[in-house]
N, C-alpha and C positions, 0 to 999 in steps of 0.2 A: 653386712652389705659392703659394696665397694665404694669408690669415690662418690658416685651419685647414688645416694641411698633412697631416693624417692621411689615410692611404689605407686604406679598408675593403675587405678581400678576402673575398668570399663564394664559397666553392668546396668542394664535397663530396668531391672526390678528394684524399685526404690528402697523398699523395706530391707531386702537382703543386702543391698549395697551399703546402706547406712549402718546396718548392724555390723557387717564385716569391717567397714572403715573404722567404726568406733572401737572395735576389739583391737585392731591394729594400732590405732592411735594410743590406746591405753598402754601399749607396749613401747611408746615413745617413737613411733615410726611416722615418717612424713608421707601422707596419703593424698593423692590427687584423684578426684572422682569425675567420671564422665558417664553420661547415660545413653549416648549413641556413638556409633562408629565414626561419623563425620566430625563430630567434636574432637574425638580422640585423634583422628588423622591430622586435623589442623594443628593440634598441639604438638604432635610428633614431628612436624615439618621443621620446627626450630628448637625443640627440646628433646633431651635424651634421658628419660628416667631409667634407673637401673633395672627395675622389674616392672613388667606389664602383666596384670591379671586381666584376661580378656575373655569375656563371655562369647560363646559361639553365635548365639542368635541375638543380634542387635538391630535396632531400627536404623534407617538411613544407609548404613554400610555394615554388613555383618562381620563377625569376628574373624571368620575364615578369610574373607577378602582383605581385611585389614592386616592380618598376619602375612598374607602373600605380599602385600604392598610393602610392609616393613622389611621383610627379608630381601625383596627385590632392590630396595634402596641401600642394602648393606647394614641395616640396623640389627645389631646382634645382642640387643637387650635380652635378659632372661624373660621368656614368655611362658606363662602358665595358662593354658586354656581352661575355662570353667564351663560346665554345662549341667543341665538338669537331666540329660540323657545318658544312659549307660551303654549306648550303642557302640559296639566295638569298632565299627567302620568309621564313626565320627572320630574316635580316639586315634585310629591309625592314620586317617586323613590329616589331622592336625599335626601329628608327629612327623609325617612325611613332609609337610610343608615347612617344618622348621621349629615347631613349638618344642620347648624343653620338657614339658610335663603336661599332664591332663588330670584335672580333678572333677569329680562328679559331686554336685550339690545334693544334700548339705554336707559341709565339712567344717572342721574346727579351725580357728586361727592357729592353734598349735600345730596341726598337721600341715597347714599351708606354709608356715614359717620353716618347718622341718624340710619340706620339699624345696623351698627356695635355697636354704643352706646347702642341701645335698647337690643341687644343680651348680651352685657357685663353687663348691669344693671340686667338682669334676672339671669345671672350667679352669680353675687354678692349677689343677694337676695335669692339664693338657689333654684330658679325655674329651672335653667339649671345647668349642672355640670360645675365646674371650669375647666379652660384649663389646669392647673397644680397645684400641691400642693403648689408650691412656692407662688402662688397668694393669699393664705389664709391671707397673711400679710395685704391685702387691706380690709379685712372684719372689720366690727365694733366690738367693744368689746363684745357685747352680742352674735353676730354670732360666734366669735372665741371661746367664752366660751362653746357654744353648741358643737363645734367640739372637744374641749379639753376634754370634758366629755366622749367622745367615747373611747372605748378600743378595739383594738389599735387606736391611733389617726387617724382621717380621715375616718375610716370605720363606717358603720352604721349597727346596729344589731336590729333584731326584732324576738323574738321567735327562730325558727330554721333557720332564714334567716341571711345572712351576705352579705352586699353590700360594695364593695371596689371601690370607685370612681377613684383612681389613676390607678388601673389595669383594670378598666371598666369590673368588674367581679362580679357575684352574685352566692352565694353558698347556698344550702339548705342541712343541715346536712353534710357539707363537699363536697357535689357533686355540680359541676359547672353546672349552668343552662344556656341553650342556649336561650338568650333573644335577640330580635331585638333591634336596637338603640332606637326606639320609646318606646318599653316596658321597657328598662333600664331607660330612662328618666322619665317615669311615676312612676316607682317604687322608684327612687331616690327622686323625688318630694314628694311622700307620706312619705317615711321614714325620710326625713329631718324634716317634720312637722307632726308627728303623731297626730291623733285625730282632725286635722283641716279638716273642710269640704271644698272640692274644687268643684266649679261648673265645668260643662263640658267645658265652654269657658276658664276657667283658666287652665284646663288640656290640652286644645288645645294649649295654649300659651307655656306650659311646654314641650309638645312633638314636636310641629312643629316649634316653634320659633316665630310664629305670628298667629293671628286668620285668618282662611280661612273659608268663608261662606259655610255652608253645610257639615262640617266635624264632627258635634256632634255625628252622628251615628258611625263614624269611631272610636271615643273615646270609645264608648260602646263595639265595637268589639275588640279593643285592650285590654280593661279591662278584657273581657271574656277570651281571650287567656292568659293574664298575670296571672289571677287567677289560671288557669289550670297548668301553669308552676311552680308556687310557691307552689302548693299543696293545694290551697284554694278550699273548696267545692263550686261548682257553685250555689247550692241551699241555703246553709247556710255558707257563707265565714267567716273565722275568721279574716283575715287581711283587705281585701279591701271590705268594706261594702257600700251598696247603701243607700243613703239618699234620700228618695223619694221626687221628685219635686225639688231637689237641685243639687245633684251630687254624690260624693263619699268621704268616710272617711277611713283612714288607722288606724287600731287598732294594736298596737305592741304585 
């Protein structure tokens, strides 16, 4: 875990919530429990747990709406959605809205913790956005140096583009661009490591939080829309360039 190691568990099924919380506490983790979305929302106004385990179907305020509210406020905590449904559309919706991963019940505490660690490794490596600027202290010296060279600190610039991770905001010539969570993650991944060639599978990992078989075409579609939004020519893009047979590269 990072500086704030608290795990917020929002689940209305009491028996499941208590069992999972007990298993996590047995591993010496700090668990905060809530049974409905409004309780969780009130807590999140003033508190910032490092990880949020969020059930999709909650009373008062459902998990999807709470996730949207969190990301709209710039809350970049690790969010893992949990659901009793294996519906692929539910999974895609949550990941599109900014969830880091999606777990179908039942699952083990061991698998859950493995998923959390995997997300946090990707955040620290720059593939996923950091949960908050305070966590930059956990980066290696070379990674911190890259951030320190940005002006202002933490923001990423390329040509007419400005990406602000803390505010989850992208501007082009001062105009705010309306990007989806997936498009934001892809652009941040590119801008953190310009001129690096990313395969489609690597971009899947950056955008969705894990590889899902059959989503490579989805990457192409998101890249196409992202190009249009940042002002790239579809036929001859300046920034997001196709590397035939491999994937994509970002030119600043």
